Every structure is written in structure tokens, then in C-alpha cells.
N, C-alpha and C positions, 0 to 999 in steps of 0.2 A: 222352422224357417228354412231348412235346407231344401233346395230345388228337387222336385220329384218325389218327396216324401208323401205329400198329401195325395197325389194321384195314385201312388202305389199302396199306401197303408191306410189312407183315409184321414179324417180329422173329426175329433169329437165336437159336438155342438158347443158353441160359445155361449156363455151365460149372460154376459153384459152387453156385448156388441155382436154384430153380424146376424141379427135376426131377420128371417124372411118376412115377406109382406103379410103373410097370414099369422104372424106372431110366434110361430114355432122356431126353436133354435135351428140355425143353419149349420148343418154338418155335411160331411162328404164321405160316402162309403168307398172304401179302398177297392182297387181293381184286383188285389190279391186276396184270395180266399183259401183258408185251410180247412179241409174236410175232417170230420171226426175220424179218429184212428182207433180201431177196436182191437182187442186182443184176439189171438187165434184160439186160445183156450177159453173155457167158460165155466161158470158155476151154476148149477141148477137153482131154480127158484126156491125149492124146498131147503136146500143146503144153505143158501144165502140167508133166508129168513131165520133159520135156526142159529146162524152165527150172529146176526144183528140183534136178535131178540134174546140171545143167551139161553134159549130153551133147547139145550143139547142133551139128548137122552143117552143113557148108558145101560148096559146090562146089569142086573142085580149083583153079579159076582165081580163087576169091574171096579167096585169101590176098594181102593187100596187100603192096607192097614195104616192106621194113623190118621184116617180121614174122619169126617164128622161122625159116622156110625161107630168107628172103632174107638174114639176118644171122648165121646159125648159124656159117658158116665164119669170118667175121671176129671172132666173139665167143668164139672158143676159142683163146686163146694156149696153145701147147703147154707152156709152162713153169708154168702155173697152171691145172690141171684143175678144181680146186674153184671158182675164180673163174668159169671157163667154165660150170660147171654152174649156178652162181647166176644168171649172165646168161641162160642158156638157160631156166631156170625163170621168170625175170621176163618174158622174151619170150613164153613159152607162156601165162602168165597174161594178158598184154596181148592176145594173140590170142583167148583164150577170152572176155575181156570184150568185145572188138569183135564177135565172133560172137553173143554173147548180146544185146548192144544191137540188132544188126540183126534178130535173131529177135523181140525185143520190139516193134520198129517194125513188123514184119510182122503181129503180132497186132493192133495198133492199126488197121491198114487193113482187117482182115477184117470180114465182116458179123457184126453183133452181138458184136463183140470188145470187150475191155476194155483200155484203154491202161495199160500197166505201164511204170514207169520205175525205173531204178537210181539211188537217191539216196545221195550220200556224206555221212556225218556224222562228227563227232568227239565223243567223250565229254568231259564237263565235269569238271574237277577240283573237287570240292566244297570243297577247302580254299582254293585260290587263286581260284576262279571263272573260270579260263581253261581253255584246251584241255588235256586230258591228253596226256602224252607217249606216243607210239606207241599211241594209242587210236582210230585211224581205222577206221570200219566202214561198211558199206553195207547198205541195206535195199531191198526191192522194194515200191514204192508204187503203188497204183492211182490213176489221174488221170482226172478228169472222168467218173466212172462215173455211170450213171443207175440209180435204185433203185425198187423197188416202194414203194407207200405204207406208211408205218410204222403198224402197227395195234396199238392198246392195247385190251385187253378188260377190262371191269370187272364184277365180280359185285356188283351193287348190294345184294343181300340180305345180303352179308357185310361190305361196306365200312364200314357204321356200327355193326357189332356191338361188344359188349363195353364200350361207354361210353355214358353218357347223352347224348342229343341227337347221337348218332354220325353220322346221315345228313347233317345240316347241316355238321358239322365235316369229314367226309370230302369232301363236295362242295366246300367252300371250299378245302381243301388241294389237291384235284385241280385246281381252276381256277388256283390260284397256281402249281402245278407246270407246267401247260400254258402259262401266260403266260410263265414264265421260259424254257421250252423255245422258244417262238415268238420271244422277243426275243434269243435267243442266249446265255443264261447257262448252259445245260447242255450238256455234251458226252457222247459215248458212246465206250465201248471203250478200247483201249489207247492210251497216249500222250496223253491229254487235256491234260495239263499242258505238253506240248511242241507244241501247235498242231494235233494231229490230233483226230478225233472231232467236229469242228464240223459242224453241219448248218444249212441254210437252210429254214425252214418257210414254205411258201406259204399253207397253210390248214389249220385244224383243224376237222373236221366231227364232229358227234355223231349216232350212230344207235342205235336201241334200240326195244324193243317191250314193251308191258304193264308200264310202269314207274310206280312211285309217285312222289309228290312227295318231295323237291325234284328228283329226277333227271329227271322228265318235262319239266321246264322247259328242260333242256339240249337235248333232242331237238326241242322246239318252236322254240327259237331257231335251231337248225341249225348254227351255227358259233361258234367261240370269239370272234371279233370281234363278232358280234351280241350275245353274252352280256355281254361287257365293255362294249359301247357302251350297251346298254339292258337291264340285268339284269331278268329276271322277278322277281316279288315273292318267290317262295320262294328264289331265288338271292340276292336282296338280304338277306333275313333270315338266310340261312346265313352270308353274309359278315359281317353285323353280329354274329352269335353268335361267329364265329371271333375277331373283333376284341375282343370282351369278354373272351375267355379268354387270348389270347396277346399282345395289344398292350401295350407297356410303358406305365407311367403317365406322363402328360404333366406336366412340372414347368415352371412359368413363373417367371421371375426378373425382378426389377426391375433397373434399370441399376446401382444400388448393390450389390445382391446379386451380379450378374454380375461386377463388378469384384473383389469379395471372393473369389469362387470362383476367378477367374483368378489372383489373387495366391496 
């Protein structure tokens, strides 16, 4: 319900109300778009298929002592074939994990490669807050990847549509969003609440052509740091307008009133 949000970020289709004449849910596509951001390094199709399928090959002499071939005979007591099968299966899985880790280490050393690591996790029991029994799992995580610049494209003609004084409100909301992104308050993608999706912003640059005010002031300033340090007049007025609409009322209390409210 905040002013400027729908124009900038869009609105999901409403299920019960707000349907268009043709019966389709009425939504609104936001004026701000985020382009796909790809890593500068890459993994070949063959290497990736070997990782996801688990079909990692190794030289015959690469089987370490104590693996399936080295311990199979000792791990098969004749009187308990099922126990021997379980032991053999555990040894096979251990060897598969060893070969996979070696394969991933090789990808890290390749030119333009991406470092991939197998990380062990355990699910949390939401009732006790501790580790769930028999809930150990592993995930494949990229480490230290370098990325293309993250590009956000804004249609300034649509950003302030549908509300009065919309350009100023959309500009203020955009700057607040970029500020929170630069200071680390926003995360992206899956698992953001578990520590993933964090990014470090080195700089936010504004580019554009044939823009009207107040958007032209961003391009003139050049960077987000410059805008926040010395806002152009149009940007300052936009922030003042935003504060008038969404800032909470300021209530001052005397010492006596504060003690009464505390009690």
C-alpha cells in the first residue's frame, strides 16, 4: 500500500478482486527489471554432467588403500551376506565421494573454472531447535565465483505512473532500495535466511539518456555515493516528498509522561 511500490516493483494478480474484463487476474508489471547475472568462470558441459550424474571416472591406480577393492574381501563374512552387502555399499559410496571431491578440485584449477565444494548440512528440528535425527544432507556450493556486473533497468516513463507525484516517490523508493542493497540488508536467491545470497557492492553507477527530472539528476551525479553525499535539488525534494507521506508521526514526551507510559 505504500505509494510508488506498485509502479516500481509491480503487483501480483489478485485472486478474489480486481479482475479485468476478460476474466484474467489484473496485475501490474514493475518498471524495474533485474537482468540475469552470470559468473565469469564456467564449467564445461562434460564436467557438469559428470558431477550431477555421479559418473566420475578415475585411473585404475587411483583407488586408495582401504577402499572397496582393498577391503572387499575382509568385509564379507560368509555367515552374514547382508551385512557384507551393506559394508560394500558404504565402501562404494565412500569411494564415489572421494572421486567426486578430486574431480571438483580439478575444476577449481582449470582456466576460467568455478570452485565447487561439497558442503555437509543437517536439517534443523523446528520443534526442538536442534539437529534432526537422520537428516544429514549435502549440497554443491560455488566458492569464490566472480560475477558480471548486476544490471538493473528502469523504465522511467512507467515508474511513476498511476499515482500523483509518482516520479518523486519512485525515485525515493529506488534510492532507498539501492542503499539497503549496498549496505548488505538485501539478499538474493535461494537460502537467503541461511546465509546464502549475500553480495558485496563495490559501486552503484547510474546511466541513461534523454531523461526528465528528477531522473536526470541521478545520471548527472553518476554514482549512488555521490547522490547520497550531495543530493541534487530534485532528488532532495523527492526524498522530502517521500518522508511527508510515509514517515511516522514524531511524538515527544516529557520525563513525567515517559515514566507513565513505561508503567
